[in-house]
C-alpha positions in Angstrom: -42.4 81.0 -8.9 -39.5 78.9 -10.2 -40.2 78.8 -13.9 -40.8 82.5 -14.4 -37.3 83.3 -13.1 -35.6 80.7 -15.3 -34.0 81.8 -18.5 -33.8 78.2 -19.6 -35.9 75.3 -18.3 -33.8 72.3 -17.3 -34.6 69.0 -15.6 -33.3 70.6 -12.3 -35.8 73.4 -12.7 -38.6 70.8 -13.1 -37.5 69.2 -9.8 -37.6 72.5 -8.1 -41.1 73.2 -9.4 -42.3 69.9 -7.9 -40.8 70.7 -4.6 -42.3 74.2 -4.6 -45.8 73.0 -5.7 -45.6 74.9 -9.0 -47.4 73.1 -11.8 -45.5 72.2 -15.0 -47.0 72.9 -18.4 -46.1 70.7 -21.4 -47.3 70.7 -25.0 -46.3 68.8 -28.1 -44.9 70.5 -31.2 -43.4 69.1 -34.4 -42.4 72.0 -36.5 -40.5 75.3 -36.3 -43.4 77.8 -36.7 -45.7 76.3 -34.0 -42.8 75.5 -31.7 -41.7 79.1 -31.8 -45.2 80.3 -30.8 -45.5 77.7 -28.0 -42.1 78.5 -26.6 -42.7 82.2 -26.8 -45.9 81.8 -24.8 -43.9 80.4 -22.0 -44.6 76.6 -21.9 -42.1 74.8 -19.7 -41.6 71.6 -21.7 -42.1 70.9 -25.4 -42.6 67.2 -26.2 -41.7 66.2 -29.8 -44.1 63.4 -29.6 -44.4 60.3 -31.7 -48.0 61.5 -32.0 -46.5 63.2 -35.1 -47.3 59.9 -36.7 -51.0 60.7 -36.3 -51.3 64.5 -36.6 -48.5 65.2 -39.1 -48.4 62.0 -41.2 -52.0 60.8 -40.9 -51.2 57.3 -39.5 -53.7 55.5 -37.4 -51.1 54.7 -34.7 -47.7 55.9 -33.5 -46.1 52.7 -34.5 -45.0 53.6 -38.1 -43.0 56.7 -37.3 -39.2 56.1 -37.6 -36.2 57.4 -35.7 -35.2 59.5 -38.7 -38.6 61.1 -38.7 -38.4 61.9 -35.0 -35.0 63.4 -35.4 -36.3 65.6 -38.3 -39.2 66.9 -36.3 -37.1 67.4 -33.2 -34.5 69.5 -35.1 -37.2 71.7 -36.5 -38.5 72.3 -32.9 -35.1 72.9 -31.4 -34.4 75.5 -34.0 -37.3 77.5 -32.7 -36.9 77.2 -28.9 -35.1 79.6 -26.6 -36.6 78.6 -23.2 -38.5 75.3 -23.0 -37.0 71.9 -22.3 -37.3 69.8 -25.4 -38.1 66.2 -24.8 -38.1 63.8 -27.8 -40.1 60.6 -28.0 -38.1 57.5 -28.8 -40.2 55.7 -31.5 -41.3 52.1 -31.5 -38.5 49.8 -32.4 -35.7 52.2 -31.3 -35.2 50.9 -27.7 -37.5 47.9 -26.8 -35.7 44.8 -25.7 -32.2 46.0 -26.5 -30.5 48.5 -24.2 -27.5 49.0 -26.6 -29.9 49.9 -29.4 -31.7 52.3 -26.9 -28.4 54.1 -26.2 -27.5 54.3 -29.8 -30.9 55.7 -30.7 -30.8 58.2 -27.8 -27.4 59.4 -28.8 -28.5 59.9 -32.4 -31.5 62.0 -31.2 -29.4 64.4 -29.1 -26.5 64.7 -31.6 -28.6 65.1 -34.7 -31.5 67.1 -33.4 -30.1 69.1 -30.4 -33.0 67.9 -28.2 -32.4 68.0 -24.4 -33.9 64.7 -23.3 -35.7 61.5 -24.5 -38.9 59.8 -23.4 -39.6 56.1 -23.5 -42.7 54.0 -22.8 -42.8 51.2 -20.3 -42.0 50.2 -16.7 -39.6 47.6 -15.3 -39.1 46.1 -18.7 -37.3 49.2 -20.0 -35.2 49.9 -16.8 -32.1 48.5 -18.4 -32.5 50.9 -21.4 -33.1 53.8 -19.0 -29.9 53.1 -17.1 -27.8 52.6 -20.3 -29.1 55.8 -21.8 -28.2 57.7 -18.6 -24.6 56.4 -18.8 -24.2 58.8 -21.8 -25.6 61.7 -19.7 -28.9 61.8 -21.6 -31.9 62.6 -19.4 -34.8 60.2 -19.6 -38.5 60.8 -19.1 -40.7 57.7 -18.4 -44.2 57.0 -19.6 -46.7 54.7 -17.9 -50.4 53.9 -18.1 -51.8 54.0 -21.7 -48.7 53.5 -23.8 -49.7 54.1 -27.4 -46.8 52.1 -28.9 -48.3 49.0 -27.3 -51.7 49.4 -28.9 -51.5 46.1 -30.7 -50.8 44.4 -27.4 -53.7 46.0 -25.5 -56.1 46.4 -28.4 -57.8 49.5 -27.0 -57.1 53.1 -26.0 -59.3 52.7 -22.9 -58.3 53.8 -19.4 -55.5 51.7 -17.9 -54.9 50.4 -14.4 -58.4 50.4 -13.2 -58.0 46.9 -11.6 -56.0 46.6 -8.4 -53.4 44.3 -9.9 -52.5 46.6 -12.8 -52.7 49.6 -10.5 -50.2 48.0 -8.1 -47.9 47.2 -11.0 -48.0 50.7 -12.3 -47.0 52.1 -8.9 -44.1 49.7 -8.7 -43.1 50.5 -12.3 -43.1 54.3 -11.4 -40.8 53.7 -8.5 -38.6 51.5 -10.6 -38.3 54.3 -13.3 -37.4 56.8 -10.6 -34.8 54.5 -9.1 -33.4 53.9 -12.5 -32.8 57.7 -12.9 -35.8 59.1 -14.8 -36.2 62.8 -14.2 -40.0 62.7 -14.7 -42.8 60.3 -15.6 -45.8 60.8 -17.8 -49.0 59.2 -16.6 -51.5 58.7 -19.4 -55.2 57.8 -19.1 -55.2 56.3 -15.6 -57.7 56.8 -12.7 -57.1 60.2 -11.0 -56.8 58.6 -7.5 -54.0 56.3 -8.8 -52.2 59.3 -10.4 -52.4 61.2 -7.1 -50.9 58.2 -5.3 -48.1 57.9 -7.8 -47.4 61.7 -7.7 -47.2 61.6 -3.9 -45.0 58.5 -3.9 -42.4 59.9 -6.3 -39.8 62.6 -5.7 -39.6 63.3 -9.5 -42.4 65.2 -11.3 -45.4 63.4 -12.8 -47.0 64.8 -16.0 -50.6 63.8 -16.6 -52.7 63.4 -19.7 -56.1 62.1 -18.8 -54.8 61.4 -15.3 -56.6 64.0 -13.2 -55.5 67.3 -11.6 -53.1 66.0 -8.9 -50.1 65.3 -11.2 -47.3 67.8 -11.0 -47.9 68.9 -14.5 -50.1 68.4 -17.6 -49.5 67.7 -21.3 -51.8 67.9 -24.3 -51.2 67.3 -28.0 -51.1 70.8 -29.5 -53.2 70.1 -32.6 -55.9 68.7 -30.3 -56.1 71.6 -27.9 -56.0 74.1 -30.7 -58.9 72.4 -32.5 -56.9 71.6 -35.6 -57.8 67.9 -35.3 -61.5 67.3 -35.2 -62.0 63.5 -35.0 -60.5 63.0 -31.5 -62.5 64.1 -28.5 -61.6 62.2 -25.3 -62.9 63.3 -21.9 -59.6 64.8 -20.9 -59.2 67.1 -23.9 -60.0 70.7 -23.4 -60.0 72.7 -26.7 -58.6 76.2 -26.1 -59.2 77.4 -29.7 -61.0 76.3 -32.8 -58.3 76.8 -35.4 -59.8 74.2 -37.6 -62.9 76.5 -38.2 -60.6 79.6 -38.5 -58.5 78.0 -41.2 -61.5 76.6 -43.1 -63.1 80.1 -43.1 -59.9 81.8 -44.2 -59.3 79.3 -47.0 -62.8 79.6 -48.3 -62.6 83.4 -48.3 -59.3 83.3 -50.2 -60.8 81.0 -52.8 -63.8 83.3 -53.2 -61.6 86.4 -53.5 -59.4 84.7 -56.2 -62.4 83.5 -58.2 -64.1 86.9 -58.0 -60.9 88.7 -59.0 -60.8 90.8 -55.8 -57.4 89.4 -54.8 -54.9 90.8 -55.4 -56.1 94.4 -55.3 -54.3 97.3 -56.8 -52.7 98.1 -53.4 -51.5 94.5 -53.3 -49.9 94.6 -56.7 -46.5 96.0 -57.8 
């Protein structure tokens, strides 16, 4: 097993994991406390996702989150991590249509947060940005399929690339991202058969979310899989805990104890 021997996960380790057939685990994190727990449990990659816009700030989409916000969340995560590779989402407006801006944004992320790599959404249209970011030695993870930053273009969060034309374009885009230098590609909410074809075609690892079991790894939003968020239940989400119920019960018990005067007790007082 490659990852179990690795003191620190790197992009090279992820490549070795793909070659050896060892699956890659990735989860999001946005703060020090949860990132410390996730890293300590042994996850391979922590994504500081722009999903922080939803689960941390309460926005309807990922569009409003800024580069400054992402750098703040990433720094909090990096402070907690000993082992995992930390990948930071480049937010909407920080790279689209301007490769010089993309490079400037990526440099800020690494210098100010200490993150190890960046992730950007899109195919051939972002290849110039990928190449320019790589000139600074910054690793880039790609992202295809459902790209949440483009929600206003597509108008829906439904499965992408079900039609042959879009599926063919996605495969071409995946190859283009690999040729541009991406060390990995996230495949979000696409048919499992297509994800398998992409994973077999690419030499770099694919990370799936709603893309079936044949990707080289999987990613979930931490707050979703822990049951902290309650109003999001897509087919691909498996809840591994129900912390929402646990927190609710604990807070209600605390309120009762305070109101009844049973907290703090004599033993809990100085």
